[in-house]
Each structure stands twice: as structure tokens, then as C-alpha cells.
N, C-alpha and C positions, 0 to 999 in steps of 0.2 A: 343664687345663681351660680353654675359649675360648669365646664364644659365639657364635650363628650365624651374624651378622654377619661375625664375622672368618673363619667357615668358608664362607662363599657368597663373601667377598672371595678368601680365597685361591682357589679355585676358578678365581677368571673370571681370577686375574692369573698362574696356573700353565696356564690353557688358551691365553688369548691369546699371553702371554707365550712361551709355547712354540711358538704360532706366528709370534710376532716373530722366535724366535730362529733358528727355521728360515729365516725367508726371508730374512734375514742371513748365515745359514750356506750356503743352497742344499740344506738337507739337508730330508726327508720329514717335515713339521711332526708327521705322526702316530706318528712315535717318541719324538720328543719326549715330544710329550703321554701317551704310554704312559711310561717314563719319570718324569714329575713325577708322574704319579697313582700310578706304586707307589710313587716315595721319598716322596708324603707320604699315602701311605696305610699297607701293610704294613709297609712297613721302619721308619719314624719316628712315626706313629700322628699326625701333627697334623692328617689328614681322618680321619673313622670318621665315614661316611655314614648306616649303619644306626644310631649312637646320636648321631649329630649331627639329622638328621630325623628319627629317628624311623619313623611310619608314615605322614609324609606324603613318604617317600622311592619308594615305588611312583609316588603321583600327580603330584607334580613332573615325575619320567620320563615318566610315560604323559603328560602335558600337552605336554612337550616333544618329544617323540617327535611327538604328532601335528601340530604346530606343524612339526616339519621336514618331515611327510611331504607337508604342504599347501604348503609351500615347493618340494618335489619334484614336485608336479603343476603348479602353479603355472609352471613353468618348461617344460614339454612343451610343445612347439609343434607340433600336426599338420598345418598347412601346410606346415613348413618340413619335415616329415619324406616328407609327400607329393612336397614337391619333389626330396628328394634323390636320391642314386642307386642304380642296384638292389640294389649289395652294402648299402647302409645299409641299406635296407628290410629286405632279408632278414636282415641278423643282427640285428636287432630285432623281427622279427616271427616270423620264423623261431628265431633264435640265442638267443632270451630263454626261448620256451618247452622249448626244447633242452636250455639249460645250466640251468635248475627241474629240470628230469627228470634230466639224469647227475649234479648236485649231488644231489638226493633219494635218488639209487642210492648214488652214494658215500656218505652221511651213512647210510643202513641198514648196507648192506654191510660197510663199511669200518671207519666209526666207531663202527658199531653201537648206532645209536640206532632208537626204535620207528621206527613207518613215520609215523605225526603229528609225531612233533617231527621225523623226515627230511623231511617236504614243506614244514612250517614254514622248516623251515634251509633247506631245497634254495634255496626262495623267494628268502630273503634273500642267498645268495651269487649270485644273479644282477646283485645290485647292483653296480656299479664303483667310480662315484661319480668324478667333474667335478674337485674339489676334488685328486683323490690322479692321477688321468691327465691333467689338462690342464697341471700342472708335470712332469710326466714328460715330454711330448708337445713344451713346450720345451725343456727340457733335452737331449733326443734328437735334437731339429731332420730328423724322419722327411720323408719324399717326400709329396707332397698327398694319393693317394688312403687310404695308412694311415692318416696322422696324421689323414684329417677321415672315417673311418669307428670309429675308436677312440672321437676326441671327441662322435661321437652318440651313437655305443653309449653312454658314459657318463652324456650326459645324459640320454637318454629310460628306459634303464636304473634306473637310482635312484627314478624311480615305479614302472616295470615290475615289479622285484622284489622291490618294497613292496608293489605291490598282490597277487602272487602269495601270498605271505608274512600277509598279511591273511586273502587266502581263505582259504589252510592253516590258519590259526589259528580259521578260527572253522569250519571241519569240525572239529578238531579238541575243539574249546569243546563243538561241539553232539555228538559223541559220548561226550563225557566226560558231560554234563548226561543224555542220554540211551542208554536199554539197546536202544531199538529205532532199526535202521536205518534205518526208513521215515520215524518221527518225526524222526530228528536229519538227516535232507538236508531235510524240510519246514523244521521252523528254519534250515538252512544257507542255502536259498531265501527265507526270509523278513527273514533279516537282510541280505541283501544288496540284496534291495527295498527294505525299508526307507533302510540306506542310500544306495542310489540319487535316493530318494523326498527325504531329507532336505539330502544332496549336492549334488542336483541342483538343489532348490528353493530351496537358499540359492545358490548360486550364480547360477543363472538371475534372483533378485531383485537381488542385489546389482549384477550388470552392467545390469541395468535403472535400479538409481535410483542407479550412477555415471552411467551413457549420460546419462540424463535429470537430471542434476545436482539430484536429489533431495537428495545429501548433497555439502556443501560441501568442497572440497578438503582443507581443515587436519583433516575428520573424516574422509575414507578412510580411513586406517589403525590410527584408534584403530575407526573400525567393523567394519575385515576382522577385527582381532584380537579382538574380539567377539564377532563372529558365526562365526568360526571355534571360536572356544571351546566357545560354544552349541549349534553341530551336533554337537561331539564329544561333549560332556555327555548331551544329547538322543537322539543315537542307541542311545549305551554304555546308558543308563535301559531301553531296548526292550529292547537285544542286548547281552553283554558283548564290549566292544573290538569292536564292528562301528563305530563314528565314526570309526578312522582311516579304512578306506573311505570312508566318507561327507566328511571332509576330505580325503581324494585327489583325491575324484572332483570335490570342491570348486573346487581346485584348477586341472585342470583346464579344467572350464567357463569359470571367470575369466581364463586362461590362455589362452585360443584365443576371445574375446570382442570382442576387438581394441577394446578401450577405449582412450582416449586417454592415459590416464593408470598405463594396463599398466608400461609400463619403469619409472615409480617407483615402484610399491608392487612388482614382482620385486626391485626393490635395496633396497628398505629390508626386506623379505623375506629376501633373503639377507645382511644383516647380521645380521637375526636368528638365520637359522639357522646362521651361524659361531660365536653367541657357544653358542649351547643346545646346538651340536653340540663343542664345545671342553669347555663345564661338565660333559654326560654323559656324555662321553669318559673326562675325568677323575675323575669322580665313578663310575663303571663301574671303571676301571683301580685306584679305591683301594679299593676291595668284594674284588678279589684275597686272597687269604689260601690256606695253604698246602693247605688242603682241596680249594679249587679248584684250583690246580696240580697237585695229585697226581693229576687224573683226563686230566691230559696225558701218556698213556703210547705205547708203541709204536703204536698204535693211530691218537693223534692226528698222527703223525708219518706214517705208510703214509696218513692222509684227506688230509691238504696238500698229500703229494706226489701224490696220486690226481688231486685237482682241477686242479694245475698243470700234471701233465702227461699226464692224463686225461680228466677231465671235460670242460675248456674245450675245450683242444683240437679232441674230437669234436665237439663243439656247433657252434663255427666250420668247422671243413672242412664237416661235413653240412649246414651254414647257407650257406656259400658257392660251395657247388657248382653248376654251370653259369655261374658268374659269370667275368668276363671279369679278374681278380683272378690276378697269376701265384700260384707257388707257393709265392716268398719271398714277398712279402706276406700270403699266409694264415699263412703260420708264423709270419711277426711279429705280426698281430693273434692268433694262436692262442698265444702267449706272452706277451702283455703283457695280465695282467687282473688287476691289483692291486683289492683292496679297501679301502675307506678307514673313516672314524671312521663312515657311516651305518650301517653293514653293524653297526660293534661294538656304536651304540647301539639299534639294532630287535631285535639277539640278544641283549641284556642283558634289555631289556624282556622281549619275546617269553617270553624262557626263563624270568622268574618267572613270568611268569603260565601256563606249562606246568605248573612243579609243583603251583603254587598249584590250578591243574585235577585234579591226580595224578599226572603225567605226571613220575616223578623223574626220567627224563635227560633233564628239559627245562633242568635245571641245568648240563647239560653244555656248552649251545649255546655261551653266554657267552666260556670259555675257549680254546672251540674256535676261535671267529670272532677272539678276542687271536690266538691262533697263526697262523692263514689270515692274518689281516691284516700281523701282523711281517713273517712268511712272504714273503710275494708283494711286498708294500712294499719289504722289504731286498733279496730276490735280485733280482726285475725290475726296479724302481729302479734299481739299478748295474749292473744287467747289461745295459738296454734299447738305450742306446747303441752297447754291443759287438757285440749281437747285429746292430741293424739296420746297421751297418758293416760286418757278416761279409756280410749279405745284401746289400748294395748297395743300402741305401733310405735312404739318411743325404742329405739336400737338403745340398749343396754352395752356396747360394745367399746372399749375403749378404743381409742382414735389409734391406728394405726400405724405400722412403721416398712414401709414399701423400700425394699433392699430391691437394684438394680444389681444382676454379676452373681450365678454362681461357682461358687470357691470353697473352699476348706477353712476359709476364717470368714467369709459371709454365713456359710452353714452353724460355727460355732455362735455369732451374734443372733442370728435366730433361733437357734437354740436358748442361748441365754434371755433373750427376750420374750423367748414363751415360759420360760420358768419365773418370768415378773408378769404371768397372765399380758401381754401386751401383742395384739394381733401384728401377723407379719404376713408379708407374701416377698416370695423371692423370684423374679421376673430375669428371663436370660434369654437371647437366641437359639442358645444352644440344647437340646435336649438332652443329651450325652453327660453335660455339664449338670443338668439336676438333675442326673438319676441318683445322685447319693443324696441330695438332699431329699427325694421322694423315697426312698429306703426308710430315712429318720422321720419319715412322717412331716418334715417341713413343707406347709400352703407353697406350690410351686406355681408361676403362670410361663408357659413356654410362649416365646412371640417376641417382636419389637416394638418395647415400650412407647417409640416413637410414634408408632403406627397407629392408622386411623381404627382397626381393630381395637386395637389395645384401649384406643381414647373410649369405644361405647360398649367395650365387655369387662374391663374391671372400673369397678364402683370406687372412684377416687375416694368418694365422699367420708368413707371407710378411712381415709389415712390422713395424716396432718404432717408424715415426716417422709421425705425420699432421701433415702442413700445411696449416692452414685458409689458403685464396689467393684468397677470391673478393673482390668488390667489393661486400659486404653484412658490416659488422662485428659485428650483430647473428649473422646467417648463420653466422659463421666462431667464434664464442662459442660458438653452440649445438651446433656437431661438436666443438669442443673437450670441453665439458662433456660430451656424450654419449660421445665414446668416452675420456675421461680414466680410468675405472673398469677400460676395458679394455685398452690400451696403458701405464697410469701418466701420473701426473699430470706427469712430467718429462718425457714423450717424444710429449705433444700441444702445438703447435705453433701461431701465427698471425698477419697481418700486422699493423702494429698500427691503431689506430682511430684514424680519422680525428676523432671528435671529445673524444679524451682527451686534454687539456691541466693533465690533476689536481685541476683546480678546475670543473667542470663538474658541477652537480646533475645534470642531466638524463641524462649520459652511464653506460654499461653498468657496473654494480658491478664492483670489479675482483674480486670470489670467481668470477665469471664467465670462461668461456675458459679458453684454454691462455697458454703461454708467449709473450711479443711476440717475433717474430725485429728481429735486429740492434739492436746497442747503443743505435741512436738512435730500436729503433723504430718507424722509418718504415712509410705507411699503402700500401694498395693504390695511390691515386691518384698520389702519388710515384713509387714505383716503376713502372710502367707508364708516364710520364711520361720516366721515367729511359731506359727501354728502346728508347723511340720517339727517347731524342735518342744514339743509338747507345751506351749503358751497356751492359758485356759481363760474362759473370763470366770471371773469370780465375782461374787454378790454382798455387800456389807452393810448390815443394818445401824445406822447411827441413834445414840442414845444420850440420857444425859449424862451420863458415866465415860461415854465411850464417845468420843465428839473429833473433828476433822481432823484435828493435832496427832489423835492418837491412832487415825485410821492412817496418816501419814510415816509417823514413828515406827508403824507395824508394818509396812509395805517393804519389800526388797526392792532394790537400786534398778531402775530400769520400768517400775510398773507406771502401766499408762490408764490412768480413771477417764473412759468414755460420758457417763452421761451419771445422773440424780434424778432417782423415781421420787416424788415427794409422797407428802402422806395422802394427798388427794390424788395422785394416780398420775399428775404431768410428768413426762420426763423428759429434762433439758439436756443437750450434747453439751460436752466440753471440746472449744476447738481452739486455734489457734491465738483467735484473740478473746474469747470471753470460757471464761469458768462459772459454774452453776453455782448458787448456795446450797451451803450442805448444812440443813438443820435436824435437829434430833427428831428421830422417827422415819427421814428419810433412808433409802436405799442407794447406795453408792456403785455402779456396775463397772468394773473394771477387770484389763488386760493385765495379765502379768506371768512372769514364769511362776512353774507348777507347782516349787517349793515355797512360795510367798504366800500362799492362803495366810488368811489374818485371823481376828473376832468374828464369830458369826457369820463366815462363808461357806458358800457351795461352790465346787467347783460343776463349772460346764464344756463338756470333754464334747466332741465330735467321732 
């Protein structure tokens, strides 16, 4: 026996710990979380959610699911969807309803579920989830078109599938409470209207309050959480579980209100969603017992096969008819549809609610969801790279470097990287500043890197590193801070700050920005001055006979080592705090006075 505090701590440690270990080992996190929940629950008895939480378990899961669905609605960008390609819009606007239909049919005719339960589960099956799909795309290195479609589908369908499931559940609930179909339809319409009113008014009200600074910055997140919980509870008082629809709509309204602080709100909500999803998944896995697992008979196996090989492919192919996608691209998209922890969390929640309403087969959808998630993540996760290679849809490009800021020095850097066959893209808001780079046939993009247009126009999956190299230190820090969560903090770099002498109290705090390039942390103005003084980039290949010590001895005073390109194509940048390991066969990229070229060097001028 142990206290509830220990149980909550165990759930948090197991959920977050499983995700961290999965990241370190490059394994699907959901598999490790499932194993952690089963080991801590039915195998060892360390966690017994029904005993530890008692009657509070259902309420806790209900609140967690509400926050997860709100976060999903908050991430739905309608403008971005409108600007996306035809194939993306069709697989969302047509593919999602078709997926709901085919999933419902498979649930009823193969899994043997009743129509109301099948409709709820069919909606849940639409949810693929970005937390599962995005790592698969990075691992498989797919070409741009199928990767973009799968990424958009995962982001948007996370919300749409939940909406389908909520609507189907409202129908099942009204039918269970009323024998008269007319009365049931009226209650369903009333529930939807109330959810729209509650969620709509709350979303519009918060958007107005945030935009007019009625709520101070430090209180925006607490106020947001309080209103979400209030809307969820108030809507549920009028019609059971209509609050899920209300908070989802509320999130969609706030996510498309163009609020200045929306990025910070989304990031915080993502962190909350990760914690809640991890916790709910471990709790649900811990509740699995022999009776629930016994429901997974031959029907469950046939159902999983039908969803993977029939239901999803049919929905994808029908929705993409008439597009310019090749059959190989359609086939790959049809194959890649892993379900994630959100699908399991929603299934466990709705399954329990359906049982309470009198649908005995509602308890089956949670173990079915576990089986489908496990099968799709393992089978598709470990096969997507092989399938993509077989269909010749693997991108062979080396991860590129995104340079923000067009200058004489950044042009030199771009040309030097291009000589190393590393893809580059230079971004700047000034068309005139990009002119010199365009004349040198350096790839450029004109616009604001922090804009929504850049987010939906530039394929960031092509780039593994970002270098902020503008003449504005604060802007460089803003770029690195903004892209840090997406690229990883170790992959965002900026030039040294001109006001950073270690003692200036008016300088930007060290917690903002990226890693400073060059061991000396040289600033933009100094680099530009050197570029006009004749400094050039040189590359030097190390050998067994010509090592790092020889390289250093061969350099002129002031030479700045920038990067180490290893034999396998990985590039490591030199920073104020880190030095790359230089081994025989590596190529060192240096910035030096023109007369300091050494052995096996190639000068790169602009």
C-alpha cells in the first residue's frame, strides 16, 4: 500500500520517463508507455487506478481528455489549411469523413460492435496524431509531398476525429436516454447548439480580452485553463459530455484569432497535453486486466488487419482521386496511418461512458484501441522506411542549413556549404539584400521567417540547423528562441552579440537565443568587416598523416574554425562552449585571412 501522492508520482515518472527513453533510443514512445503501464499495473500491482483514485478516476480522465481536445483545437490553423495544396485539403475534408465511415463499418461488421459504439469508435480511428506521425516522418526522410500531406493530416485530424467521436457519442447518449428518435434528435441538436454557444462565446470573449490587454500577460495561461474547465463543466451540466465539443470549438476559435500571444499559449498547452496524454495512457494501460485482454479474439485481429489494409487505403484512395499524386505516393500515404496515445485516451474515456449508458460492448473499444495502436505503430513504424525506399519516395538530400539574414558574409557561408554539398536556403525580408545571392545562384526565400506564410511555404523538414545571421542581435535571439523547440536547442545558432561582454546588465539574458557560432563568439559587424577585408572560407580534409594539430599549426593567427563535416555527412558547428571532434577523413570549414590557406584547402570567395 502506498499513498495517492506516490501513485501520481509513479504515473508521471513512468509516462515522461518512457517518452524520454524512447527519444534516446529512437523508439516509438507509445510502445514503451504501454509496457510501463502494463508492468506497473496488472503485472506488479504497483498502480491500481480504480483502487487508488476510486470514484475520482472517471472525473480525472474526463478533465484530462477535455484539455487534450482543447489543445487539439488550438493547433488547428484554418488559414494554413486554406493555403495548403489540393491534395492536403482533400485528404482532410474528404478523407476524414470517409475514414469515419470505413472505420465505423469495420467496427460493426468485423469487430461486432453495435452501431452507436461503432460510430464513436469510427470517429476515434480518424485520429492519427502528430506525436506519432512526426517522428516517423523524420526517421523515414520521405520526399516533400507525401511527408507534407501526412504531417497536415495528423495535425488537423487530431481535432476532427475527436469532433466526430464527440458527435457520435452525443447521438448514442441521447438515444440511450430517449426511446423516441425524434426526441433524441432534438436533444442532440440542443446539445450541439449549447456546445457551440458555450465554446463560441468563451473563445470570442477570451480573444477579445487577450487582444485588448484586459488580462495581463502573466495571467493569460491561468485564465485560459480556468475558462476551459468552466466551459467544460457548464456545458456538461446541460447535456452530458457536450463539454468536450464546447472546449474543442473554443480551442479552434482561439487558435485562429491571430492573437499576438498565441505561440506562447500553444507551447504551454502542448506541454500540458504531453503530461496529460502520458498520464492517461499509463493509467489506462494499468487498468488492463485478463478479462479485458480476453475480449481480443480473432475478431480483434481481423479488425486490425481490416483497418490497416482496407479501411484506411479505401478512404485515402477515394479522397485523392483526381489529384496529381502518383500511385506510389497514394500507396505510401494509405499505408502510413499510425494511431497514437490520444486515440487510446479518448477510447478509454468514451468506452467507460458508453458502458454507463447501457452499451455493454463499449468496454471493448479500449482494448481494441490498444491493439490497433500497438499494431500500427510497430508494423508501420518499422516498415515505413523500407516501403518508402521500395516506392522510391525517400529523400536522399543531406539535412540542410537555413540561414536567416542576407549579407556578404552569409553569402560566403552559403557558397562554402554548397561546395560541401550541403543544401542551404538564405531567408531575408529585403528583396534588395537577396539580389547578390540570387546572382550567385544561392537558393533564397524572400519574406519574414517568423510569419505564418514561411511556416506553410518553407519545408522545414529539409533543414536540420538554423543560423540567425542578421545585423540585429535581438532579432537573431528571437529567431533562435522561436525555432528552438522545433529544431532542438542544440541545432539553433546565432552570431555573437555585439553588446555581450559578460558584464553588461542591459544586454539580452543568456537564456534567450541560440548557441553562439565560432569559439570567439564573433559578432555580425566583425564578420562583415572581415568579409570585405578579403577573408575567405576554406575547407581542409584531415588524414592520418595530417591531423588536427597539424591543421592548427598550419593556420595563420586569427583563423576561425566554424564546422566539422564528418565522413558520414554530419556537420558539427564550433560554438563558444563546444568544439567538434576532428577525426581523420573529416573536413574542417574555416574562416581565415586570404593568405592563410593550408594543405588541401579550397578557397571560397563571393
